[in-house]
C-alpha positions, 0 to 999 in steps of 0.5 A: 392225850389230846382232843379228838373230835368225832362228833361234828356238832362237838367243838374242836377243843385242841386249841384249848390244850396246853400242848408242847410248843417248841422249835427245838428240832427232833433231828439234831443235824450236829455235823452242820450246826456244831461249828456255829456254836464253836464260833459263838463261844470264841466270839463271846470268849466263854473260856475268858469269861469263866476265868474272870468269873472265877477271879471275881468269886475267888474260886479254888483253882483246879489245874489239869496239866495237858500231856503234850501230843506230838506235832506231826500228823492228824489226830487219831481216835486215841487223841480224841478219847484223851482230849475229850476226857480232859475236857469233861474233867475241866468242864465238870470241875468248873461247873462244880465251883472250881476255877478249872484251867486248861492250857493245851500244849504240844511236844515239838522237839525230837526224832519224829519231826527230824525224821520227817525232814530227813525224809524230805531231804532224801526225796530231794537227793540231799544229804542231811549231814551236809545241811547246816544244823541251824537250817535243819532246826529251822525246818523242823520248827516250821514243820511243827508249827504247821501241824500245831495249827492243824491239830489245834483246829481238830481238837477244838472241833471236838468241843474242847475248851481251853486257852487255845490262843496261848498254848504252851509249846516245848519249842517256845524260847522260854520253854527251851530256856527253862528246859535247859535250866532244869537240865543244869539243875541236874548238872549242879546237884551232882546227879548228871554223869557221863558213862558208857552203858548199853542202850537201845540203839537205832542204827537207822536213826543213829541215836539212842532211844528211851524205853518209851520210844520202843515198841515190840513186834514179831521178828525172825531171828537166828538161834544158835546153841554154842559150846563154851569149853570148860578149860579149868575148874577149882575145887572148894580148896582151890585145887585145879580139876581137869574138865577136858571135853566138858562144854557149857552150852548157851543159847542166843538169838543174837549171834552177832553179840558172841564176839563181845562175850565176856562171861557165862551166867547161871542161876544158883537156884536152878538144877544142873547136870552133866550130860553125855551124848551116847547116840547121834548121827555121824555127820552131827555137830553134837557127837557121841562122847561129847559132854554138856553142862545143861539145866536139867529142865532144858536138857531134853529140849537141847538134845532134840535141837541138836539131833541127839538120838540118846544121851545120859545124865552122868551126874548133878552139878552144884552151883558151888562147882559152877562158880569155880569153873572157867571157860574159853571163848568159842573163838579162842585160838581161831585162825585169823583171830589175832588173839582177840578172844584168847581170854578166860570166860568165867561162870558167874551167878545171875538171877535173870537166868531161867530154865523156861527156855534156852539151856540154863546158861546165858552168854554175857556180853556187857556191852550189849545187854542190860542184865549183862551190863549189871553183871559186868559192872559187879564183876569187873568185866571188860566193856567192848566197843565192837559195834559202830553207830551205823550197826557195823563192826569196827573195821579193826575187829578180826574176822568180822570187821565191817560186817553189818547187823542191820543196814540204814533201812533196818534190813538184816545184813551179814553180821549174824551169818559171818559169826555163825559161819565162823563158829561152824568152822571153829566147831563151836555149835551143836545146833542152829535154827530160826525163831519168831519172837517179840523184838524191840523196834523203833516206834518211828522208823519201825526198824529193829534195834540193837543193844549197844554200848555207847558213851551217853549222859545219865541222871543217877537216880540212886545218887544223893541229890545235893539240893536239900529238898529231902522231904520225900527222900535224898535220891530221885528214886526214893523221892519218886517212890515215896511220892507215889504212895504219899502224894498222888491219887491214882485213877484207877488205883492199879496205876500206882502199882504199875508206875511204882514197879517201873521206877523201883526197877529202872536203871539210870535215866539216859538223857542224851540223844545223838540228834539235832532237833531239840534242846542241847545238853547245855554243859561243857567238859574239860579237855583231857580230863576223865569223866571220873575227875571232879573237874570234868564237868564245868559247874558255874552258875554264871555260865548257866545264867548266860545260857538261860538268858541267851535261850530266852532271847534267841531260843536253843539255836543260840547253842549252835551259833558261831562263837557260842562256846566263848560267849557262854564261858565268858572271860573266866575260862579258856574256851580252848580248854573245854569241849561243848556238848552237842547231844540233845536232851531226850524229848521225855526230859522236855515234856517232863519239864513242862511243869516248870514253864507251864504250872510254875511260870504261867499266870494261869498255871498252878499257884504251887507249881503242882497239877491237880491232875495228869491224864493220859493213856496207860502207856504213859506210865513208862512215858510222861508220868514217869519222866515227869516224876523223875524230872521233878523229883530231881529238881523240886524234890517231889512229884509235879502232880497230885492225881494221875488218871489213865485210860486204855487204848482204842480197839475196833468192835471185835476187840482188835488193835486198829491198823490201817493195813486191816482197814479197821481204823475209825478216824475222829473226822469221819465220826464227826462228819457222819454223827457230830462231835457230841456222839463221839463225846457220848461214846467216851462217856458211855465207855469204861475208859479204865480198860481198852475201849471199842468203837465201830459202826454198830457201837456208834449206832447204839450211841446215837440211839441213846442220844436220840432218846435223851434229846427227846427228853430235853425236847419235851422239857422245852416244849412244856416250859414255854408256859412256865412264865405264866404260872406262879411256881409252887413251893415243894411243901405244897406239891403232890407226892409225885412231884416231891418224889421227883425232887427227892430223886433230884437230890439223890442224883445231884449227890451222885453226879457230884461224887461221880464227877469228882472221881472222874467216873463219867460213865457212872454219871452219864448212866445215872442221869440217862436212866433217870431221864429215860426211865424215871422221867420219860417212861414214868413221870412225864407219861403220868403228868402229860394229862395234867400239863395238857388238860388241867386248868392253867392254874391247877395245883397239879399243873403248877407243880409239874411246871415248877418241877420241869423248870428245876429238872431243866437246870439240873439236866442241862448242867449235869450233861453239859460236860459231856454233850457240850453242843447239844446242851448249849442248844437246849439252853439257848432255845430257852435263854437266847441272848448275845452273851448267853451260854450254858457253859457260863453256868454252875450246877445248881445247889440242891436244897437239903429239904428236897430229900424225903425217904418217906416220900420215896418209899411211898412212890416206889410202893405205888410204882410196883402196883402200877407195873402190874396194872400196866403189864395187865393192860399191855396184854389187852392191847396186844390182843387188840381188846383195847387200843389205848389204856384210857379204854380200861377201868381195871379192878386192882386187888391189893392185900395190904390195907395201908397200900390200899389207902395210899393208892386211893389217895394218890389218884391211881387212875392217872398214875396208871393212865387209865380212865377209871380204876377200882381198888379192892382190899382183898386177895385177887380172884383166880385168873387175875393177872399177876407179876411174880415179883410183886406179891399181894397184887392182882388185876382183873381187866374191865372196860371203862364205862361212859363216853370219851371226853373229846378234850382229854380222851378219858372215858368217864360216866359224866361226859356230856353232862356239862356246859361244854359239849362232850367234856368231862367235869375236869375239862368243862371246868378248865374251859370256864 
């Protein structure tokens, strides 16, 4: 609607219209402009000003504790997702009246960084074992420092606010001192012990790995079906029964563990039978007459693998019978075995045995399996120490000494082959093969792992903690499980079940790693004592405090300096009587301790040392959420967080895992370079982060399209509000129904936005605001009110009401969307409120008066909108058929059967609402042929052209055009011109 002069004698009225005026560009140009806003925020100190504001207003605190990313590479799209979600949490909580603090942090210790330094050594031909440990640690520290600076700038470029000038680092001296202090609490409260257990071991990195450091990939393994000869069996009275020629058959994918076998497990709940081979090839390993004990459900599969042509089931075998059987080791009496395997192998019950694959019997090597170890402890089986840290068999092991499982590059060597060849020679196999299956690998070296029995340090999670903090239980496990149910809110709720089940079933925590870059296990053991002796571990608070003080001043390097042992033990102990432990702590203990030196110790931490929220990916149920829970329950007696939010992983557009080799990765820097960080943030807000998120070129195009529509809405607001200062705002009670309806919708939406942000439902918040902006505003309210805004007299009631509402809309839309579109909403704000210290991000979401809510007004307007929909659809048909070019050329007759609705429409200036020049409303049923919509009953439209001339100022076609002082105008425009 604007002036169009067709008669040269008619004045040009365009300059008399209040058309939108703004320099706000339609094209955002975000990639080039966003860095400028970042510089501006840093210059005016937005984050610091918010802290000052919060302190002056005594706002309630809200602390999101940052799960530290690892300082060893450029950011990937998962990092961007995580940090953007955190930023939206912090910003929305701040704008809803909290003191929302965010201290970014970095994980700096551990294997990945040490591995990078070792790679550099190898490239230079250096032997890392010959490098002094303090030199190696300094190089690791410098490496981490470099990547922290790089990642910090990458995170800031995403628009993430926080205390970037003073982040927390696990390698800061105070952090290292606190980590050691937290470890020594385990030492003092009785939960620390040294034990020998099978752990995930990397022969490449020569260290134990935590479950969180393990990933699973396909791996091709040897498979063997092995005979364990039954040498004796007892009946229920203890009498020996002959079992000559009967073999228990096991199946395994790790032949190298057979030399460490100590038992065979069966499941009492399964059905077993004694099977006899009746037909087989002459050269077969499974021969006619052989008798095998097998699970009934797996017998056919085993016989097929063994190339048996025919067999029979002789009899059922009960669990009671199996329990009384004893086997010989397959290598018993083997030539060259030197009696190593001349011991009895019992059959033992185990719930872990299934009949889904294998034979129904599981070979048990307590030194090389978690379930095997549990059975071994329960039944007193002997632990073996056959495998060295480099993946080779101990040199003294008969037949296999020096054989290697995996070499230093993770390649399979000769151990499996030598064991299999020996079994073939001992007539111990009935079949062999290869299988491709999921197998544990190191997340760093990508090399396959082994389960290996080693001496490690553990935190006992079922031992009573001697600290008196028993509100949630007496053991670490009981405390953790109770906190999960009673203390923590889970988003989404399924996160509770995942962490609960993991902690419920987990073994003791392996704290030690055989590496150099990290915080050492700051403890001493008495020489000559056994780990079971009471005085094995030195427990002395004075020693502990000397260690902490040294770490505060010098960092954890103090542990490795010459004379450290005597320095820390002091004059109270003979240094020669104790050994200093040089293992380092699991890095998950480092990050699990961050609550102590961040939440507890920092002035900008949390008043009670507990975070309001931990937010990470779903993999952190076994990682940071998990270790933080265990660590805090061991030292504080409760969880370090009140809330946990988990998000999914990022996938490509087809739902495939991203991989450099597939070429389907999406780097944050690429998106920012093409679209800007706000588009990446909008992608996060539009996605359901509780599931895996897809991203790719087409998805980003759609996101950019949503952004453009929203930007145009804000541009219209800015263009129209340039006139706001010239009018006297109208009170809500004096506004027309349409404006009062907008206020009602604002009231509704304000409640939805606040609830959504409080529940971290960013997708819900954005969709609600986006739909409101594009449907309720741009396609309805703005469309209708453009005429009044442009053409009405400056002081008309409709125009004043509209401008008043636009101002209220501006302040709510900008603050509602600020946590998502941090750059664009700042641009919108500064376009209207320029100033050296002006920033939208110093504002709060405005409070919405309760009196704006009016269900009656809402109901009336919704009824009018339904009728409007029929009219606009009818006019669209005429436009499509080129009967009219504009809806202002129409004067439709609208038939409405509901009398009360007719009264409402006549009072609502319905022609303006339908953007028609004239409308006739008739209270009757529509004639045949009238246009109708199936979902709007009792309404029909008959098209008619508008009668009269076109007003040269507002373009409406009205009968009175030309009858007024100003040529070619209607009465409304003539009066506006004065």
